[in-house]
Chimera marker file (.cmm) of the C-alpha trace (Angstrom):
<marker_set name="trace">
<marker id="1" x="119.595" y="91.558" z="108.762" r="1" g="1" b="0" radius="0.5"/>
<marker id="2" x="116.188" y="91.497" z="108.775" r="1" g="1" b="0" radius="0.5"/>
<marker id="3" x="113.675" y="94.067" z="108.811" r="1" g="1" b="0" radius="0.5"/>
<marker id="4" x="110.615" y="94.372" z="111.090" r="1" g="1" b="0" radius="0.5"/>
<marker id="5" x="107.359" y="96.183" z="109.515" r="1" g="1" b="0" radius="0.5"/>
<marker id="6" x="106.220" y="99.065" z="111.893" r="1" g="1" b="0" radius="0.5"/>
<marker id="7" x="102.925" y="97.738" z="113.854" r="1" g="1" b="0" radius="0.5"/>
<marker id="8" x="99.937" y="99.406" z="113.064" r="1" g="1" b="0" radius="0.5"/>
<marker id="9" x="97.830" y="101.293" z="116.323" r="1" g="1" b="0" radius="0.5"/>
<marker id="10" x="95.482" y="98.718" z="116.230" r="1" g="1" b="0" radius="0.5"/>
<marker id="11" x="98.065" y="95.930" z="116.743" r="1" g="1" b="0" radius="0.5"/>
<marker id="12" x="99.466" y="98.024" z="118.934" r="1" g="1" b="0" radius="0.5"/>
<marker id="13" x="96.327" y="98.369" z="121.082" r="1" g="1" b="0" radius="0.5"/>
<marker id="14" x="95.483" y="94.611" z="120.664" r="1" g="1" b="0" radius="0.5"/>
<marker id="15" x="98.921" y="93.610" z="122.065" r="1" g="1" b="0" radius="0.5"/>
<marker id="16" x="98.364" y="96.047" z="124.931" r="1" g="1" b="0" radius="0.5"/>
<marker id="17" x="95.426" y="94.404" z="126.002" r="1" g="1" b="0" radius="0.5"/>
<marker id="18" x="97.241" y="91.071" z="125.659" r="1" g="1" b="0" radius="0.5"/>
<marker id="19" x="100.114" y="91.798" z="127.997" r="1" g="1" b="0" radius="0.5"/>
<marker id="20" x="97.924" y="93.829" z="130.358" r="1" g="1" b="0" radius="0.5"/>
<marker id="21" x="95.494" y="90.100" z="130.956" r="1" g="1" b="0" radius="0.5"/>
<marker id="22" x="98.673" y="88.455" z="131.161" r="1" g="1" b="0" radius="0.5"/>
<marker id="23" x="100.013" y="90.878" z="134.310" r="1" g="1" b="0" radius="0.5"/>
<marker id="24" x="96.574" y="90.405" z="135.831" r="1" g="1" b="0" radius="0.5"/>
<marker id="25" x="96.621" y="86.488" z="135.528" r="1" g="1" b="0" radius="0.5"/>
<marker id="26" x="99.901" y="86.562" z="137.063" r="1" g="1" b="0" radius="0.5"/>
<marker id="27" x="98.587" y="88.825" z="139.621" r="1" g="1" b="0" radius="0.5"/>
<marker id="28" x="95.685" y="86.279" z="140.438" r="1" g="1" b="0" radius="0.5"/>
<marker id="29" x="97.820" y="83.338" z="140.557" r="1" g="1" b="0" radius="0.5"/>
<marker id="30" x="100.027" y="85.268" z="143.210" r="1" g="1" b="0" radius="0.5"/>
<marker id="31" x="96.634" y="86.313" z="145.022" r="1" g="1" b="0" radius="0.5"/>
<marker id="32" x="95.658" y="82.739" z="145.254" r="1" g="1" b="0" radius="0.5"/>
<marker id="33" x="99.176" y="81.173" z="146.189" r="1" g="1" b="0" radius="0.5"/>
<marker id="34" x="98.864" y="83.463" z="149.087" r="1" g="1" b="0" radius="0.5"/>
<marker id="35" x="95.958" y="82.811" z="150.322" r="1" g="1" b="0" radius="0.5"/>
<marker id="36" x="96.468" y="79.181" z="150.571" r="1" g="1" b="0" radius="0.5"/>
<marker id="37" x="99.942" y="79.948" z="152.341" r="1" g="1" b="0" radius="0.5"/>
<marker id="38" x="97.589" y="82.293" z="155.006" r="1" g="1" b="0" radius="0.5"/>
<marker id="39" x="95.026" y="79.303" z="155.099" r="1" g="1" b="0" radius="0.5"/>
<marker id="40" x="97.455" y="76.490" z="155.486" r="1" g="1" b="0" radius="0.5"/>
<marker id="41" x="99.145" y="78.130" z="158.383" r="1" g="1" b="0" radius="0.5"/>
<marker id="42" x="95.577" y="77.420" z="160.087" r="1" g="1" b="0" radius="0.5"/>
<marker id="43" x="95.358" y="74.548" z="158.953" r="1" g="1" b="0" radius="0.5"/>
<marker id="44" x="93.238" y="74.987" z="156.419" r="1" g="1" b="0" radius="0.5"/>
<marker id="45" x="93.730" y="73.444" z="152.939" r="1" g="1" b="0" radius="0.5"/>
<marker id="46" x="92.318" y="73.294" z="149.721" r="1" g="1" b="0" radius="0.5"/>
<marker id="47" x="93.318" y="71.856" z="146.429" r="1" g="1" b="0" radius="0.5"/>
<marker id="48" x="95.311" y="73.988" z="143.956" r="1" g="1" b="0" radius="0.5"/>
<marker id="49" x="93.653" y="75.458" z="141.062" r="1" g="1" b="0" radius="0.5"/>
<marker id="50" x="91.962" y="78.731" z="140.031" r="1" g="1" b="0" radius="0.5"/>
<marker id="51" x="88.623" y="77.387" z="139.926" r="1" g="1" b="0" radius="0.5"/>
<marker id="52" x="88.682" y="75.772" z="143.538" r="1" g="1" b="0" radius="0.5"/>
<marker id="53" x="89.866" y="79.107" z="144.960" r="1" g="1" b="0" radius="0.5"/>
<marker id="54" x="87.435" y="81.125" z="143.321" r="1" g="1" b="0" radius="0.5"/>
<marker id="55" x="84.635" y="78.699" z="144.626" r="1" g="1" b="0" radius="0.5"/>
<marker id="56" x="86.445" y="79.186" z="148.118" r="1" g="1" b="0" radius="0.5"/>
<marker id="57" x="86.499" y="83.028" z="147.504" r="1" g="1" b="0" radius="0.5"/>
<marker id="58" x="82.651" y="83.083" z="146.471" r="1" g="1" b="0" radius="0.5"/>
<marker id="59" x="81.739" y="80.737" z="150.091" r="1" g="1" b="0" radius="0.5"/>
<marker id="60" x="83.320" y="83.222" z="152.397" r="1" g="1" b="0" radius="0.5"/>
<marker id="61" x="81.205" y="86.357" z="151.128" r="1" g="1" b="0" radius="0.5"/>
<marker id="62" x="78.179" y="83.946" z="150.799" r="1" g="1" b="0" radius="0.5"/>
<marker id="63" x="79.128" y="83.689" z="154.828" r="1" g="1" b="0" radius="0.5"/>
<marker id="64" x="80.996" y="80.972" z="155.531" r="1" g="1" b="0" radius="0.5"/>
<marker id="65" x="82.701" y="80.944" z="158.621" r="1" g="1" b="0" radius="0.5"/>
<marker id="66" x="85.869" y="79.702" z="159.082" r="1" g="1" b="0" radius="0.5"/>
<marker id="67" x="86.522" y="79.884" z="162.722" r="1" g="1" b="0" radius="0.5"/>
<marker id="68" x="89.806" y="82.082" z="162.943" r="1" g="1" b="0" radius="0.5"/>
<marker id="69" x="90.955" y="85.388" z="165.006" r="1" g="1" b="0" radius="0.5"/>
<marker id="70" x="89.008" y="88.209" z="163.195" r="1" g="1" b="0" radius="0.5"/>
<marker id="71" x="92.297" y="89.853" z="161.941" r="1" g="1" b="0" radius="0.5"/>
<marker id="72" x="93.073" y="86.761" z="159.820" r="1" g="1" b="0" radius="0.5"/>
<marker id="73" x="89.242" y="86.306" z="158.944" r="1" g="1" b="0" radius="0.5"/>
<marker id="74" x="89.850" y="90.008" z="157.134" r="1" g="1" b="0" radius="0.5"/>
<marker id="75" x="92.901" y="89.227" z="156.130" r="1" g="1" b="0" radius="0.5"/>
<marker id="76" x="91.389" y="86.300" z="154.489" r="1" g="1" b="0" radius="0.5"/>
<marker id="77" x="87.931" y="88.099" z="153.094" r="1" g="1" b="0" radius="0.5"/>
<marker id="78" x="90.635" y="90.859" z="151.498" r="1" g="1" b="0" radius="0.5"/>
<marker id="79" x="92.560" y="88.392" z="149.756" r="1" g="1" b="0" radius="0.5"/>
<marker id="80" x="89.331" y="86.604" z="148.406" r="1" g="1" b="0" radius="0.5"/>
<marker id="81" x="87.822" y="90.225" z="147.442" r="1" g="1" b="0" radius="0.5"/>
<marker id="82" x="91.105" y="90.417" z="145.703" r="1" g="1" b="0" radius="0.5"/>
<marker id="83" x="90.909" y="87.377" z="143.784" r="1" g="1" b="0" radius="0.5"/>
<marker id="84" x="87.400" y="87.257" z="142.332" r="1" g="1" b="0" radius="0.5"/>
<marker id="85" x="88.022" y="91.058" z="141.437" r="1" g="1" b="0" radius="0.5"/>
<marker id="86" x="91.429" y="89.627" z="139.578" r="1" g="1" b="0" radius="0.5"/>
<marker id="87" x="89.480" y="86.779" z="137.958" r="1" g="1" b="0" radius="0.5"/>
<marker id="88" x="86.751" y="89.036" z="136.982" r="1" g="1" b="0" radius="0.5"/>
<marker id="89" x="89.339" y="91.686" z="135.063" r="1" g="1" b="0" radius="0.5"/>
<marker id="90" x="90.427" y="88.721" z="133.657" r="1" g="1" b="0" radius="0.5"/>
<marker id="91" x="87.044" y="87.813" z="131.854" r="1" g="1" b="0" radius="0.5"/>
<marker id="92" x="86.650" y="90.941" z="130.630" r="1" g="1" b="0" radius="0.5"/>
<marker id="93" x="90.031" y="91.318" z="129.001" r="1" g="1" b="0" radius="0.5"/>
<marker id="94" x="89.172" y="88.134" z="127.526" r="1" g="1" b="0" radius="0.5"/>
<marker id="95" x="85.964" y="88.870" z="126.357" r="1" g="1" b="0" radius="0.5"/>
<marker id="96" x="87.773" y="92.645" z="124.877" r="1" g="1" b="0" radius="0.5"/>
<marker id="97" x="90.200" y="89.887" z="123.394" r="1" g="1" b="0" radius="0.5"/>
<marker id="98" x="87.637" y="87.730" z="121.005" r="1" g="1" b="0" radius="0.5"/>
<marker id="99" x="85.860" y="90.907" z="120.069" r="1" g="1" b="0" radius="0.5"/>
<marker id="100" x="89.192" y="92.394" z="118.525" r="1" g="1" b="0" radius="0.5"/>
<marker id="101" x="89.791" y="89.687" z="116.313" r="1" g="1" b="0" radius="0.5"/>
<link id1="1" id2="2" r="1" g="1" b="0" radius="0.2"/>
<link id1="2" id2="3" r="1" g="1" b="0" radius="0.2"/>
<link id1="3" id2="4" r="1" g="1" b="0" radius="0.2"/>
<link id1="4" id2="5" r="1" g="1" b="0" radius="0.2"/>
<link id1="5" id2="6" r="1" g="1" b="0" radius="0.2"/>
<link id1="6" id2="7" r="1" g="1" b="0" radius="0.2"/>
<link id1="7" id2="8" r="1" g="1" b="0" radius="0.2"/>
<link id1="8" id2="9" r="1" g="1" b="0" radius="0.2"/>
<link id1="9" id2="10" r="1" g="1" b="0" radius="0.2"/>
<link id1="10" id2="11" r="1" g="1" b="0" radius="0.2"/>
<link id1="11" id2="12" r="1" g="1" b="0" radius="0.2"/>
<link id1="12" id2="13" r="1" g="1" b="0" radius="0.2"/>
<link id1="13" id2="14" r="1" g="1" b="0" radius="0.2"/>
<link id1="14" id2="15" r="1" g="1" b="0" radius="0.2"/>
<link id1="15" id2="16" r="1" g="1" b="0" radius="0.2"/>
<link id1="16" id2="17" r="1" g="1" b="0" radius="0.2"/>
<link id1="17" id2="18" r="1" g="1" b="0" radius="0.2"/>
<link id1="18" id2="19" r="1" g="1" b="0" radius="0.2"/>
<link id1="19" id2="20" r="1" g="1" b="0" radius="0.2"/>
<link id1="20" id2="21" r="1" g="1" b="0" radius="0.2"/>
<link id1="21" id2="22" r="1" g="1" b="0" radius="0.2"/>
<link id1="22" id2="23" r="1" g="1" b="0" radius="0.2"/>
<link id1="23" id2="24" r="1" g="1" b="0" radius="0.2"/>
<link id1="24" id2="25" r="1" g="1" b="0" radius="0.2"/>
<link id1="25" id2="26" r="1" g="1" b="0" radius="0.2"/>
<link id1="26" id2="27" r="1" g="1" b="0" radius="0.2"/>
<link id1="27" id2="28" r="1" g="1" b="0" radius="0.2"/>
<link id1="28" id2="29" r="1" g="1" b="0" radius="0.2"/>
<link id1="29" id2="30" r="1" g="1" b="0" radius="0.2"/>
<link id1="30" id2="31" r="1" g="1" b="0" radius="0.2"/>
<link id1="31" id2="32" r="1" g="1" b="0" radius="0.2"/>
<link id1="32" id2="33" r="1" g="1" b="0" radius="0.2"/>
<link id1="33" id2="34" r="1" g="1" b="0" radius="0.2"/>
<link id1="34" id2="35" r="1" g="1" b="0" radius="0.2"/>
<link id1="35" id2="36" r="1" g="1" b="0" radius="0.2"/>
<link id1="36" id2="37" r="1" g="1" b="0" radius="0.2"/>
<link id1="37" id2="38" r="1" g="1" b="0" radius="0.2"/>
<link id1="38" id2="39" r="1" g="1" b="0" radius="0.2"/>
<link id1="39" id2="40" r="1" g="1" b="0" radius="0.2"/>
<link id1="40" id2="41" r="1" g="1" b="0" radius="0.2"/>
<link id1="41" id2="42" r="1" g="1" b="0" radius="0.2"/>
<link id1="42" id2="43" r="1" g="1" b="0" radius="0.2"/>
<link id1="43" id2="44" r="1" g="1" b="0" radius="0.2"/>
<link id1="44" id2="45" r="1" g="1" b="0" radius="0.2"/>
<link id1="45" id2="46" r="1" g="1" b="0" radius="0.2"/>
<link id1="46" id2="47" r="1" g="1" b="0" radius="0.2"/>
<link id1="47" id2="48" r="1" g="1" b="0" radius="0.2"/>
<link id1="48" id2="49" r="1" g="1" b="0" radius="0.2"/>
<link id1="49" id2="50" r="1" g="1" b="0" radius="0.2"/>
<link id1="50" id2="51" r="1" g="1" b="0" radius="0.2"/>
<link id1="51" id2="52" r="1" g="1" b="0" radius="0.2"/>
<link id1="52" id2="53" r="1" g="1" b="0" radius="0.2"/>
<link id1="53" id2="54" r="1" g="1" b="0" radius="0.2"/>
<link id1="54" id2="55" r="1" g="1" b="0" radius="0.2"/>
<link id1="55" id2="56" r="1" g="1" b="0" radius="0.2"/>
<link id1="56" id2="57" r="1" g="1" b="0" radius="0.2"/>
<link id1="57" id2="58" r="1" g="1" b="0" radius="0.2"/>
<link id1="58" id2="59" r="1" g="1" b="0" radius="0.2"/>
<link id1="59" id2="60" r="1" g="1" b="0" radius="0.2"/>
<link id1="60" id2="61" r="1" g="1" b="0" radius="0.2"/>
<link id1="61" id2="62" r="1" g="1" b="0" radius="0.2"/>
<link id1="62" id2="63" r="1" g="1" b="0" radius="0.2"/>
<link id1="63" id2="64" r="1" g="1" b="0" radius="0.2"/>
<link id1="64" id2="65" r="1" g="1" b="0" radius="0.2"/>
<link id1="65" id2="66" r="1" g="1" b="0" radius="0.2"/>
<link id1="66" id2="67" r="1" g="1" b="0" radius="0.2"/>
<link id1="67" id2="68" r="1" g="1" b="0" radius="0.2"/>
<link id1="68" id2="69" r="1" g="1" b="0" radius="0.2"/>
<link id1="69" id2="70" r="1" g="1" b="0" radius="0.2"/>
<link id1="70" id2="71" r="1" g="1" b="0" radius="0.2"/>
<link id1="71" id2="72" r="1" g="1" b="0" radius="0.2"/>
<link id1="72" id2="73" r="1" g="1" b="0" radius="0.2"/>
<link id1="73" id2="74" r="1" g="1" b="0" radius="0.2"/>
<link id1="74" id2="75" r="1" g="1" b="0" radius="0.2"/>
<link id1="75" id2="76" r="1" g="1" b="0" radius="0.2"/>
<link id1="76" id2="77" r="1" g="1" b="0" radius="0.2"/>
<link id1="77" id2="78" r="1" g="1" b="0" radius="0.2"/>
<link id1="78" id2="79" r="1" g="1" b="0" radius="0.2"/>
<link id1="79" id2="80" r="1" g="1" b="0" radius="0.2"/>
<link id1="80" id2="81" r="1" g="1" b="0" radius="0.2"/>
<link id1="81" id2="82" r="1" g="1" b="0" radius="0.2"/>
<link id1="82" id2="83" r="1" g="1" b="0" radius="0.2"/>
<link id1="83" id2="84" r="1" g="1" b="0" radius="0.2"/>
<link id1="84" id2="85" r="1" g="1" b="0" radius="0.2"/>
<link id1="85" id2="86" r="1" g="1" b="0" radius="0.2"/>
<link id1="86" id2="87" r="1" g="1" b="0" radius="0.2"/>
<link id1="87" id2="88" r="1" g="1" b="0" radius="0.2"/>
<link id1="88" id2="89" r="1" g="1" b="0" radius="0.2"/>
<link id1="89" id2="90" r="1" g="1" b="0" radius="0.2"/>
<link id1="90" id2="91" r="1" g="1" b="0" radius="0.2"/>
<link id1="91" id2="92" r="1" g="1" b="0" radius="0.2"/>
<link id1="92" id2="93" r="1" g="1" b="0" radius="0.2"/>
<link id1="93" id2="94" r="1" g="1" b="0" radius="0.2"/>
<link id1="94" id2="95" r="1" g="1" b="0" radius="0.2"/>
<link id1="95" id2="96" r="1" g="1" b="0" radius="0.2"/>
<link id1="96" id2="97" r="1" g="1" b="0" radius="0.2"/>
<link id1="97" id2="98" r="1" g="1" b="0" radius="0.2"/>
<link id1="98" id2="99" r="1" g="1" b="0" radius="0.2"/>
<link id1="99" id2="100" r="1" g="1" b="0" radius="0.2"/>
<link id1="100" id2="101" r="1" g="1" b="0" radius="0.2"/>
</marker_set>
């Protein structure tokens, strides 16, 4: 039987940052997929990829008009806001990971 060495507090702290970043990455992917699906319902399609989705979200906040009903525009704006927030959190966690290691 093999025994595993007990992790130090610093090792556990680093792992918690990795796990949290992984969770936020999955949430960002879900948000991008939901955004693309909602827009596809109205015939607006943009290519796959987080970079393209964040560019779209930034354009929405710069005042791009989609010519959709107001309640749909509100939902799309909320998804774009959430996407940009999650993207910023991932960058923050990535920075923390590079500073620790």
